[in-house]
Every structure is written in structure tokens, then in C-alpha cells.
C-alpha positions as CSV (number, residue, x, y, z in Angstrom):
1,L,4.0,3.1,97.3
2,H,7.4,4.7,97.0
3,S,8.6,2.0,94.6
4,H,5.7,2.9,92.2
5,V,5.1,6.6,92.9
6,E,5.8,7.7,89.3
7,G,3.1,5.5,87.8
8,V,0.6,6.3,90.6
9,L,1.2,10.1,89.9
10,D,0.4,9.6,86.2
11,L,-2.8,7.6,87.0
12,A,-4.0,10.2,89.6
13,W,-3.4,13.0,87.0
14,E,-5.1,11.0,84.2
15,H,-8.2,10.6,86.5
16,G,-8.3,14.2,87.4
17,F,-7.5,13.8,91.1
18,I,-4.3,16.1,91.0
19,S,-3.4,19.0,88.7
20,Q,-0.3,19.1,86.5
21,Y,1.1,21.8,88.8
22,E,0.7,19.4,91.9
23,C,2.3,16.6,90.0
24,D,5.3,18.7,89.0
25,E,5.6,20.0,92.6
26,I,5.8,16.4,93.9
27,R,8.3,15.4,91.2
28,L,10.8,18.1,92.0
29,P,14.3,16.5,91.8
30,I,15.3,17.5,95.3
31,F,12.8,14.8,96.6
32,T,13.6,11.1,97.0
33,S,11.0,8.5,96.0
34,S,10.0,8.0,99.6
35,Q,9.6,11.8,100.1
36,R,7.5,11.9,96.9
37,A,5.2,9.2,98.2
38,R,4.9,11.1,101.5
39,R,4.0,14.3,99.8
40,L,1.3,12.6,97.7
41,L,-0.2,11.0,100.9
42,D,-0.1,14.5,102.5
43,L,-1.9,15.9,99.5
44,A,-4.6,13.1,99.9
45,T,-5.4,14.2,103.4
46,V,-6.3,17.8,102.4
47,K,-8.1,17.1,99.0
48,A,-11.8,16.1,99.2
49,N,-12.1,14.9,95.6
50,G,-11.7,11.2,96.4
51,L,-7.9,11.1,95.9
52,A,-7.5,9.2,99.3
53,A,-10.0,6.5,98.3
54,F,-8.3,6.2,94.9
55,L,-4.8,5.7,96.4
56,L,-6.2,3.2,98.8
57,R,-7.7,1.0,96.1
58,H,-4.8,1.4,93.8
59,V,-2.1,0.7,96.5
60,Q,-3.9,-2.6,97.5
61,K,-3.4,-3.8,93.9
62,L,0.4,-3.0,93.8
63,P,2.8,-6.0,94.0
64,V,4.4,-6.4,97.4
65,S,8.2,-6.5,97.1
66,L,9.6,-8.8,99.8
67,A,13.1,-7.5,99.2
68,L,14.6,-4.2,98.1
69,P,15.3,-3.8,94.3
70,F,18.9,-4.6,94.9
71,E,19.9,-6.4,91.7
72,D,22.4,-3.7,90.7
73,A,25.9,-5.2,90.8
74,A,27.3,-1.7,91.6
75,C,25.2,-1.5,94.8
76,K,26.1,-5.1,95.9
77,K,29.8,-4.5,95.3
78,Y,29.7,-1.2,97.2
79,M,27.9,-2.7,100.2
80,S,30.4,-5.5,100.3
81,K,33.4,-3.0,100.1
82,L,31.8,-0.8,102.8
83,R,31.4,-3.8,105.1
84,T,35.0,-4.9,104.6
85,T,36.3,-1.4,105.1
86,I,34.3,-0.8,108.4
87,S,35.2,-4.2,109.7
88,A,38.9,-3.5,109.1
89,Q,38.6,-0.1,110.9
90,S,36.6,-1.5,113.8
91,R,38.1,-4.9,114.6
92,F,40.9,-3.6,116.7
93,L,40.7,-0.9,119.5
94,S,43.8,1.3,119.7
95,T,44.6,2.1,123.3
96,Y,44.6,5.7,124.3
97,D,48.4,5.9,124.0
98,G,48.5,4.1,120.6
99,A,50.9,1.6,122.0
100,E,48.7,-1.4,121.5
101,N,45.9,-2.7,119.2
102,L,43.6,-4.9,121.2
103,C,40.9,-7.1,119.6
104,L,37.6,-5.2,120.3
105,E,35.6,-8.4,120.8
106,E,38.0,-9.5,123.6
107,I,38.2,-6.2,125.4
108,Y,34.8,-4.5,124.9
109,T,32.9,-4.2,128.1
110,E,29.3,-3.0,128.0
111,N,28.5,0.4,129.6
112,V,25.4,1.5,131.3
113,L,23.2,3.2,128.8
114,E,20.0,5.0,130.2
115,I,17.1,6.6,128.4
116,R,16.8,10.4,129.0
117,T,13.2,11.4,129.7
118,E,11.6,14.8,129.8
119,R,12.0,16.4,133.2
120,G,10.3,19.3,134.9
121,L,6.7,18.0,134.3
122,A,4.7,18.9,137.5
123,G,2.8,16.1,139.1
124,L,4.7,13.3,137.4
125,P,6.4,10.9,139.8
126,Q,10.1,10.3,139.5
127,K,10.7,7.0,137.8
128,S,13.9,4.8,137.9
129,P,15.9,5.3,134.7
130,V,15.3,2.8,131.9
131,T,18.5,1.1,130.7
132,L,19.1,-0.3,127.2
133,G,21.5,-2.6,125.7
134,L,23.5,-1.4,122.7
135,E,21.5,-3.7,120.3
136,E,18.3,-1.9,121.6
137,L,19.5,1.5,120.3
138,F,16.9,1.8,117.7
139,S,14.0,0.4,119.9
140,T,10.7,2.2,120.1
141,R,11.1,3.0,123.8
142,G,11.6,6.6,125.1
143,H,11.1,8.5,121.9
144,L,11.1,12.3,122.3
145,N,10.1,13.0,118.7
146,E,8.7,10.2,116.5
147,D,9.3,12.2,113.3
148,A,12.9,12.9,114.0
149,D,15.8,10.7,112.7
150,T,18.6,11.5,115.2
151,V,19.6,9.4,118.3
152,L,21.9,11.3,120.6
153,V,24.2,9.4,123.1
154,V,25.6,11.9,125.7
155,G,28.3,11.1,128.2
156,E,31.1,12.9,130.0
157,A,34.6,12.9,128.7
158,G,36.0,9.5,128.8
159,S,32.8,7.6,129.3
160,G,33.3,5.3,126.2
161,K,31.2,7.0,123.5
162,S,33.7,6.4,120.8
163,T,34.2,2.8,121.7
164,L,30.4,2.2,121.8
165,L,30.2,3.5,118.2
166,Q,33.1,1.3,117.1
167,Q,31.4,-1.7,118.7
168,M,28.2,-0.9,116.8
169,H,30.1,-0.6,113.5
170,L,31.8,-4.0,114.1
171,L,28.5,-5.7,114.9
172,W,27.0,-4.3,111.7
173,A,30.1,-5.2,109.5
174,S,30.2,-8.7,110.8
175,G,26.5,-9.3,110.3
176,R,25.6,-9.9,113.9
177,D,23.3,-6.9,114.5
178,F,21.8,-3.8,113.0
179,Q,21.2,-5.6,109.8
180,E,18.1,-3.5,109.0
181,F,20.7,-1.1,107.6
182,L,22.4,-2.0,104.3
183,F,24.8,1.0,104.5
184,V,26.6,2.5,107.5
185,F,28.7,5.6,107.2
186,P,30.9,6.5,110.2
187,F,32.3,10.0,110.7
188,S,34.3,11.9,113.3
189,C,33.3,15.5,114.0
190,R,36.9,16.2,115.1
191,Q,38.0,15.3,111.6
192,L,35.1,16.7,109.7
193,Q,35.7,20.3,111.0
194,C,39.1,20.2,109.3
195,V,37.4,20.0,105.9
196,A,37.5,23.4,104.4
197,K,35.9,23.0,101.0
198,P,32.1,22.8,100.4
199,L,30.6,19.3,100.5
200,S,27.5,17.7,99.1
201,V,26.0,14.6,100.6
202,Q,27.5,12.5,97.9
203,T,30.9,14.0,98.4
204,L,30.7,13.4,102.2
205,L,29.7,9.7,101.8
206,F,31.9,8.7,99.0
207,E,35.1,10.9,99.4
208,H,35.2,11.0,103.1
209,C,34.0,7.5,103.9
210,C,34.1,4.8,101.2
211,W,34.4,5.4,97.4
212,P,32.3,3.1,95.0
213,D,34.6,1.5,92.4
214,L,31.8,1.6,89.8
215,G,28.3,3.0,89.3
216,Q,28.6,6.1,91.6
217,Q,25.4,7.6,90.4
218,E,23.5,4.3,90.6
219,V,24.7,3.7,94.1
220,F,23.9,7.3,95.3
221,Q,20.5,7.2,93.7
222,F,19.8,3.9,95.5
223,L,20.8,5.6,98.9
224,L,18.4,8.5,98.1
225,D,15.6,6.1,97.2
226,H,16.0,3.9,100.4
227,P,17.2,6.2,103.1
228,N,15.6,4.0,105.8
229,R,18.4,1.4,105.1
230,V,21.1,4.0,105.7
231,L,22.9,4.7,109.1
232,L,25.2,7.6,109.6
233,T,27.2,8.1,112.9
234,F,29.0,11.2,114.0
235,D,31.3,10.9,116.9
236,G,32.3,13.8,119.2
237,F,29.9,16.6,118.4
238,D,31.3,18.5,121.4
239,E,34.6,18.8,119.5
240,F,32.9,20.3,116.4
241,K,33.8,24.0,116.6
242,F,30.5,25.2,115.0
243,R,27.5,25.6,117.2
244,F,24.3,24.0,116.0
245,S,21.9,26.2,114.0
246,D,18.8,25.6,112.0
247,R,18.8,29.0,110.3
248,E,20.3,28.0,106.9
249,R,18.2,25.3,105.3
250,H,19.9,23.1,102.7
251,C,17.8,20.4,101.0
252,S,19.7,19.4,97.9
253,P,21.7,16.2,98.2
254,T,23.9,17.1,95.2
255,D,24.6,20.8,95.8
256,P,27.7,21.5,97.9
257,T,27.6,23.6,101.1
258,S,29.7,24.2,104.2
259,V,30.5,21.1,106.3
260,Q,28.7,22.5,109.3
261,N,25.6,23.3,107.2
262,L,25.7,19.9,105.8
263,L,25.9,18.2,109.1
264,F,23.2,20.3,110.7
265,N,20.8,19.7,107.9
266,L,21.5,16.0,108.0
267,L,20.6,16.0,111.8
268,Q,17.4,18.0,111.2
269,G,16.3,15.5,108.4
270,N,16.4,18.1,105.6
271,L,18.9,15.8,104.0
272,L,18.5,12.1,103.8
273,K,15.2,12.1,105.7
274,N,14.4,8.8,107.3
275,A,18.1,7.7,107.4
276,R,19.1,7.0,111.0
277,K,21.7,9.3,112.4
278,V,23.6,8.5,115.7
279,L,25.4,11.5,117.3
280,T,27.7,11.3,120.4
281,S,28.6,14.4,122.6
282,R,29.4,15.6,126.0
283,P,26.2,17.0,127.6
284,D,27.2,20.6,127.7
285,A,27.5,20.8,123.9
286,V,23.9,19.9,123.4
287,S,21.6,22.8,123.1
288,A,17.8,23.0,123.5
289,L,17.6,23.9,119.8
290,L,19.3,20.6,118.8
291,R,17.1,18.6,121.2
292,K,14.1,19.7,119.0
293,Y,15.3,17.3,116.3
294,L,16.1,14.3,118.5
295,R,14.3,11.0,118.2
296,L,15.9,9.6,121.4
297,E,18.5,10.8,123.8
298,L,20.6,8.3,125.8
299,H,23.0,8.8,128.6
300,L,26.2,6.7,128.6
301,K,27.1,6.4,132.3
302,G,30.2,4.3,132.1
303,F,31.1,1.0,133.7
304,S,29.0,-0.4,136.5
305,E,30.9,-1.9,139.5
306,E,30.8,-5.3,137.8
307,G,31.9,-3.7,134.5
308,I,35.0,-2.2,136.1
309,E,36.1,-5.6,137.4
310,L,35.3,-7.3,134.1
311,Y,37.2,-4.8,132.1
312,L,40.3,-5.1,134.4
313,R,40.2,-8.9,134.1
314,K,40.1,-8.6,130.3
315,C,43.1,-6.4,130.4
316,H,45.1,-8.6,132.8
317,R,44.6,-12.2,132.0
318,E,47.8,-13.4,133.8
319,P,47.1,-15.5,137.0
320,G,46.6,-13.4,140.1
321,G,47.3,-10.0,138.3
322,A,43.7,-8.8,138.0
323,D,42.8,-10.2,141.6
324,R,45.5,-8.0,143.2
325,L,44.4,-4.8,141.2
326,V,40.7,-5.4,141.9
327,R,41.4,-5.9,145.7
328,L,43.4,-2.7,145.6
329,L,40.6,-0.7,143.9
330,K,38.0,-2.0,146.3
331,A,40.2,-1.0,149.2
332,T,40.7,2.5,147.8
333,S,37.2,4.0,147.6
334,P,38.1,7.3,146.0
335,L,40.1,5.6,143.1
336,H,37.3,3.0,142.7
337,G,34.7,5.7,142.3
338,L,36.7,7.3,139.5
339,C,36.9,4.0,137.5
340,H,33.3,4.2,136.2
341,L,34.9,6.1,133.4
342,P,36.6,3.8,130.9
343,V,39.4,6.2,130.4
344,V,40.3,6.1,134.1
345,S,40.0,2.3,134.2
346,W,42.5,2.2,131.2
347,M,44.9,4.5,133.2
348,V,44.6,2.2,136.2
349,S,45.3,-0.8,134.0
350,K,48.3,1.0,132.3
351,C,49.8,2.1,135.7
352,H,48.9,-1.1,137.6
353,Q,52.5,-1.8,138.6
354,E,53.0,1.8,140.1
355,L,49.6,1.4,141.8
356,L,50.5,-1.9,143.4
357,L,53.8,-0.4,144.6
358,H,52.1,2.5,146.1
359,G,49.7,0.3,148.1
360,G,47.9,2.6,150.6
361,G,49.2,5.7,148.9
362,S,47.1,5.3,145.7
363,P,45.7,8.3,143.9
364,K,42.6,9.7,145.5
365,T,41.8,12.5,143.0
366,T,41.6,12.8,139.2
367,T,44.6,15.1,139.3
368,D,46.6,12.4,141.3
369,L,45.8,9.8,138.6
370,Y,46.8,12.0,135.7
371,L,50.1,12.8,137.5
372,L,50.6,9.0,137.9
373,I,50.1,8.4,134.2
374,L,52.5,11.4,133.5
375,Q,55.1,9.7,135.8
376,H,54.5,6.4,133.9
377,F,55.2,8.0,130.5
378,L,58.2,10.1,131.7
379,L,59.8,7.0,133.3
380,H,59.4,4.9,130.2
381,A,60.9,7.7,128.1
382,S,64.0,8.0,130.3
383,P,67.0,5.8,130.7
384,P,66.3,3.2,133.5
385,D,69.1,4.5,135.8
386,S,68.8,8.2,135.2
387,V,65.7,9.0,137.2
388,P,64.4,8.5,140.7
389,C,61.5,6.2,141.5
390,G,58.3,8.2,141.4
391,L,57.3,11.6,140.2
392,A,60.0,13.6,142.0
393,P,60.7,17.3,141.1
394,G,63.8,16.1,139.3
395,L,61.9,14.0,136.9
396,L,59.5,16.9,136.2
397,Q,62.4,19.4,135.8
398,G,64.2,17.1,133.4
399,S,61.2,17.1,131.0
400,L,60.2,20.7,131.6
401,P,60.8,22.0,128.1
402,S,58.9,19.2,126.5
403,L,56.0,19.6,129.0
404,L,55.8,23.4,128.3
405,H,55.8,22.7,124.5
406,L,53.0,20.2,124.8
407,G,51.1,22.5,127.2
408,R,51.4,25.5,124.9
409,L,50.0,23.3,122.1
410,A,47.2,22.2,124.3
411,V,46.2,25.7,125.3
412,W,46.3,26.9,121.6
413,G,44.2,23.9,120.7
414,L,41.6,24.6,123.3
415,G,41.4,28.2,122.3
416,T,40.9,27.6,118.6
417,C,38.8,24.5,119.0
418,C,41.6,22.4,117.4
419,Y,42.1,18.9,118.5
420,V,44.0,17.5,115.6
421,F,47.4,19.1,114.8
422,S,49.3,19.3,111.4
423,D,53.0,19.4,111.1
424,K,52.8,23.1,110.6
425,Q,50.8,23.7,113.9
426,L,53.3,21.5,115.8
427,Q,56.2,23.6,114.5
428,A,54.5,26.8,115.6
429,A,54.2,25.4,119.1
430,Q,57.8,24.3,119.0
431,V,56.8,20.7,119.5
432,D,59.7,18.5,118.1
433,S,60.2,14.7,117.8
434,E,61.6,14.5,121.4
435,D,58.4,15.9,122.7
436,I,56.3,13.6,120.6
437,S,58.4,10.5,121.7
438,L,57.0,11.0,125.2
439,G,53.9,9.4,123.9
440,F,51.2,11.9,124.8
441,L,50.5,12.7,121.1
442,V,49.3,9.9,118.9
443,H,48.4,9.6,115.2
444,A,44.8,10.5,114.4
445,K,42.7,8.7,111.8
446,S,42.5,11.3,109.1
447,V,39.4,11.6,106.9
448,V,41.5,13.3,104.2
449,Q,43.2,10.7,102.1
450,G,47.0,10.9,101.5
451,G,49.6,12.9,103.3
452,T,51.0,12.3,106.8
453,A,48.5,11.5,109.5
454,P,48.0,14.4,111.9
455,L,48.6,14.1,115.7
456,E,46.2,14.4,118.6
457,F,46.4,14.1,122.4
458,L,45.7,10.7,123.9
459,H,42.3,12.0,124.9
460,I,40.5,15.4,125.3
461,T,41.1,15.2,129.1
462,F,44.8,14.9,128.5
463,Q,44.8,18.0,126.4
464,C,43.0,19.9,129.2
465,F,45.5,18.4,131.8
466,F,48.5,19.6,129.7
467,A,46.8,23.1,129.4
468,A,46.6,23.3,133.2
469,L,50.2,22.0,133.6
470,Y,51.3,24.8,131.2
471,L,49.4,27.4,133.2
472,V,51.0,26.2,136.4
473,L,54.6,25.8,135.0
474,S,54.6,29.0,132.8
475,A,56.7,31.7,134.4
476,D,54.5,34.6,133.2
477,L,51.1,33.5,134.4
478,S,49.2,36.4,136.0
479,P,46.7,36.0,138.9
480,S,44.0,37.7,136.6
481,L,44.4,34.8,134.2
482,L,43.7,32.3,137.1
483,R,40.6,34.3,138.1
484,Q,39.4,34.3,134.5
485,L,39.7,30.5,134.3
486,F,38.1,29.7,137.6
487,S,35.2,32.0,136.9
488,C,34.6,30.4,133.5
489,H,32.2,33.2,132.4
490,G,33.8,34.9,129.5
491,P,31.8,36.6,126.9
492,R,31.1,33.4,124.9
493,S,29.5,31.7,127.9
494,S,27.6,34.5,129.5
495,L,23.9,34.8,129.3
496,L,24.2,38.4,128.0
497,A,26.3,37.2,125.0
498,R,23.9,34.4,124.1
499,L,20.9,36.9,124.0
500,L,22.5,39.9,122.3
501,P,24.5,40.2,119.1
502,P,28.3,40.2,119.6
503,M,28.8,43.8,119.0
504,C,26.5,44.6,121.9
505,V,28.6,42.8,124.5
506,P,31.9,44.5,125.6
507,R,34.9,42.1,125.4
508,S,38.0,42.1,127.5
509,E,40.9,43.2,125.4
510,Y,43.7,40.7,125.2
511,Q,46.6,40.5,122.8
512,E,45.8,38.2,119.9
513,G,47.2,34.8,120.4
514,S,48.0,35.3,124.1
515,T,47.1,32.7,126.7
516,A,44.4,35.0,128.1
517,A,42.9,35.5,124.7
518,L,42.9,31.8,123.9
519,L,41.2,30.9,127.1
520,Q,38.5,33.5,126.5
521,E,37.7,31.6,123.2
522,A,37.8,28.1,124.6
523,E,34.6,25.9,125.1
524,L,33.2,26.1,128.5
525,H,33.3,22.3,129.2
526,N,37.0,22.2,128.3
527,L,37.7,25.2,130.6
528,Q,35.9,23.4,133.5
529,I,38.0,20.3,133.0
530,T,41.2,22.5,132.8
531,A,40.1,24.5,135.9
532,T,39.6,21.2,137.8
533,F,43.2,20.1,137.0
534,L,44.6,23.5,137.8
535,A,43.0,23.4,141.3
536,G,44.5,20.0,141.8
537,L,48.0,20.9,140.7
538,L,48.0,24.1,142.9
539,S,46.9,22.2,146.0
540,R,49.1,22.0,148.9
541,E,49.7,18.4,148.3
542,H,51.6,19.0,145.1
543,Q,53.5,22.1,146.1
544,G,56.8,20.1,146.6
545,L,56.4,18.5,143.1
546,L,56.3,22.0,141.4
547,A,59.1,23.3,143.5
548,G,61.6,22.3,140.8
549,S,59.9,24.1,138.0
550,Q,61.1,27.5,136.5
551,V,58.4,29.3,138.6
552,S,59.6,31.0,141.8
553,E,58.4,29.9,145.1
554,K,56.7,33.3,145.7
555,A,54.9,33.1,142.4
556,L,53.6,29.6,143.2
557,L,52.4,30.7,146.6
558,Q,50.6,33.6,144.9
559,R,48.9,31.3,142.6
560,H,48.0,28.9,145.3
561,T,46.4,31.7,147.3
562,C,44.5,33.1,144.3
563,A,43.1,29.6,143.4
564,R,42.1,29.0,147.0
565,S,40.4,32.5,147.1
566,C,38.6,31.8,143.8
567,L,37.4,28.4,144.9
568,S,36.3,29.8,148.4
569,R,34.3,32.5,146.8
570,S,32.6,30.1,144.3
571,L,31.6,27.8,147.2
572,H,30.2,30.7,149.2
573,K,28.3,31.8,146.1
574,H,27.0,28.4,145.5
575,F,25.7,27.8,149.0
576,H,24.1,31.3,149.1
577,S,22.2,30.5,145.9
578,I,20.5,27.5,147.5
579,P,17.0,28.4,148.4
580,P,15.9,28.0,152.1
581,A,14.0,25.0,153.1
582,V,10.2,25.2,153.0
583,P,8.8,25.4,156.4
584,G,7.0,22.2,157.7
């Protein structure tokens, strides 16, 4: 019907089934052909004058098109250019440190992907989670809202969400899967939030993804007329500094609006309705309001036990190399348990020589592992005969200025929800070429054409690790700042602040730009990761390592005591909050 809706409207008006006013309402320019057909059908359900029977008779006489009206050379050329562009972007997977480009087909290891079902329904038995393969992402199973367009993939930091999207893009571009879509448009929320000027849908697709060499209007009209053949992916919604809202409705695909309003209305279906959207995020950033607009929610759980071994064997193809590493992991239960996260498996692969040398003294906590990767990078950036073996206090002290510069940048980024840094921002944090050469900052893929590519940390968890390192190594850290971080209940995350307007909630007054003020504005999930690293760094096990820093032994002891007290109080509070067992 949508291919012939204009003619059907004329016939319905001529036969007196609809008024001129109703005809004009359906033909408003903000609606696509599919949306006009839907509004006509909706009208037929409420009119009792025979419109429904007329439409049924007339639609049966319409010619059935076996293929889309895709003779336009501009559309064909654009689809070819889009496939070629996305194939080039997706074919190689850059390692977290940017040191290597690995063929995605050779290194990609499938993660465990589970369907999220509604919980909390009384009387329903608990079922085993249903797992899906990547190729089943748009299957009909597990739908929460049949009328919604958005599929959400949630997973903790480092679980492989970005790589999963990259594999999806490659499968589409190479013609091996997801061929129900003629056009795929990939976006990064981390990069989109850097766009300051207002955007329209057309500007977003063409200027920030792939530009049509000819017939821009014809191509865009085709996208509007056939939204069901369009897929948009948005990676890293948890790194988008704007919280989801459905208050400001925007329905015009040609009128510009703010980048956050454009994204929110795409996810709701007010723009490009019936186009599929895939969104990835950490779970904490997904609100109940956003879940109203989800067609399906999936949990990316990371590698299975078999997946861990398969990934390591793909990384180490030399005879015996992978066998030794796999045996070490299986013998070290804590480290093996961490490796379900692909980012941890990459770190294990990166530091395999150090791990094999450690033998029984392998890392047992997340902090241990990040310190091992810190050692790996510092050793590789130093002359071979100038440093001791292992992460000794001397090695840390020799790189202290650079670590503090990177840590200050990390804290500032968390406090301002900034994860991509321009040259000006790097200079403000006193980060110079020597600091960058350590390898913890890598070039980001910019959505803005031209200019030098900005820098970002290897991974969001590394930004949190350096923020924690800065808080430990900084000479002027106060115990109150530690208590603030471990409590993680500033005004932005408190229940009171979510229920009442900002002016009603008293805020702690901190000097603008100070570490305390920045932490107060940071996202809760990032604060939690930072607090985890901070607790690990201040543990008794690492006291000797920090002894060579610029912080006095007395100050370190005070911080250790404060951290221990905060954690103890939190544990007591948690256990007291557990309700007593039901008698019998």
C-alpha cells in the first residue's frame, strides 16, 4: 500500500470515504509513505462508512512489487559506497593499545548473548536464560514491545559491545548477513556528544557517516520511504553525557535540532519509524524510561570458558605458546574468572610473558591485572637496562610526572563526561608528547572530518584506573574526598535529587574545577569502577609499591585507614539491610 498511497488517497476522496481535511492531514510532509499508509489504515478502523472494505478490495488489485523501486542510479551508487566504507572501517580490529590491527575475521570470538525477560512477575517460575547468536539479533523471540524499533545490548565495561557491533557491520558490508537492510549507519555516542551544532536526520546520516556523491535528495527520500531497510547503530550510550528524555518531541527529518534530541527521538521512533536501531550501553546507564521504547533487550555476558581458550589460541598461534598460557589460567582460578571479559583476556594476552614469568604469583584481582599492564607499558617505554624487573617503586617513581598528568586528565574527563580529548584539553592537563608516548592514550576515530584525530584512553576502565591512581599519588588528597568516592551518593545519584528539581537539593560547595567538584559530577558507574581500583591500590598488598611516590608514609597510612573504615561501614550497612529469613 505504501508504494501507491497517493493514488489510493485520491480514489478514497473521490468516492467520498474520506474528507479533504483528512486527506491533507495524512499527506503532511513530515510523514513518509509508510507512515501515510499506516495513518490511512488507522483511519479505516474508526470510520464506519465502508472505507475498510474499499481499501481491502482496492489493495488486492494493486500490483505486487517483488523488489524495491531501486532503479535510481544515485541510490545504487550510495549503497555501494556505504558498503565499501563500512567494510574498510570494520575489516580490522585495532587492539586496545592501538599497536596492532588484527583481521577481525581471524580474531573475533563469539560472546554469550542472553535475552533479558521481564522480572518480578509473581507466580512465574524462573526460566533458564535464552541465548542468541549474533545473526539472530533481529529474531522474533523475547520482544518487550512489538511496536518499538530499538534493540538494546547491555554489558559491563569491557564485555565486547563495540567489537560485536563491528562484527555486525562487517557481516553486512561483506554480504554474509543482515541483508534485509540496504543501508547501515554506524555511530559512536562518545563521538556524537562532541557535535555542538544542531543536526537534522539528513545531516547526521550524510555528514557524520557517509556522503552521497550525487542525488542527495533522491537518496534521502528513498531512506524516508523505506525505513524498514535501514539500520542505525549507536555504540556506547553510557558515554553519552545527556540523560535520556522523551519530553521534547521532534518529528521532522529535515529540521535541525540538538544532537541529544535527535538521538532520543530516533530511539523513540519519532524519526525514521520502522528503521531498526541497535544501542549498546552499560546496564547502569539504562533508565526505566528508555526501556519503554525497547523492542528487545540483550545481555552481553562476555566469553564462555571455551571462548576464553579459543580467543587466546587465536592470539597466540605459535606452537605451545597458547597451551602454556591456558594451563596457567586454569591453574589460577581468580585470574581465569576475570577473563570472561574480553578486555581482561586481551590484557592477559598482552602480558603473557610477564604472567608466565610470575608463575604462581599471577594477578588475583582486577587491580593486580591493571598494575601488570601498567608495568608492561612502562617497561616498554624505558631503556632496557635502566629499570628493574617488575613494577618496583623505582619504576613508578621514574614515571610519576607522566602518571599524574594522565591521572589529572582522567579525573577531569570523568567529571565532565569527556572521553575524547582535543589538543587544547591535553595541554590544559599538562599532558605532553612524553606522556602520550607511554601508550595509554590512542587516537580516536573522529566523526568530524578533517583536523587531527583526538586522543582517548585505551578503554574506559583505563581512564577510571588512572583516575584512581591520581587520587592515590596526589599529595593533596583529603580523607573527605575518599569518603565521598566510596559513598558514591552525591546529589546527582541520590534519590532525592532524581525526584526533586535541582534547586531543591542542597549541594556540597566545592571550588569549581577541583578534584572534589569533578568527582561530584562524574557518572555513578564510572565512580564505582574508580572506587574499586582505589580500594585495590590502597590495600596492604600494594603499600610497598606506593612508598616511592611523592605522598608521605603518614598520608598513605591515613588513606589506607580511611578506605578500610569506609569499606567496613559499607559492608555492615549491606549485611544489616538483608531481611531476616522467613521462619519455616
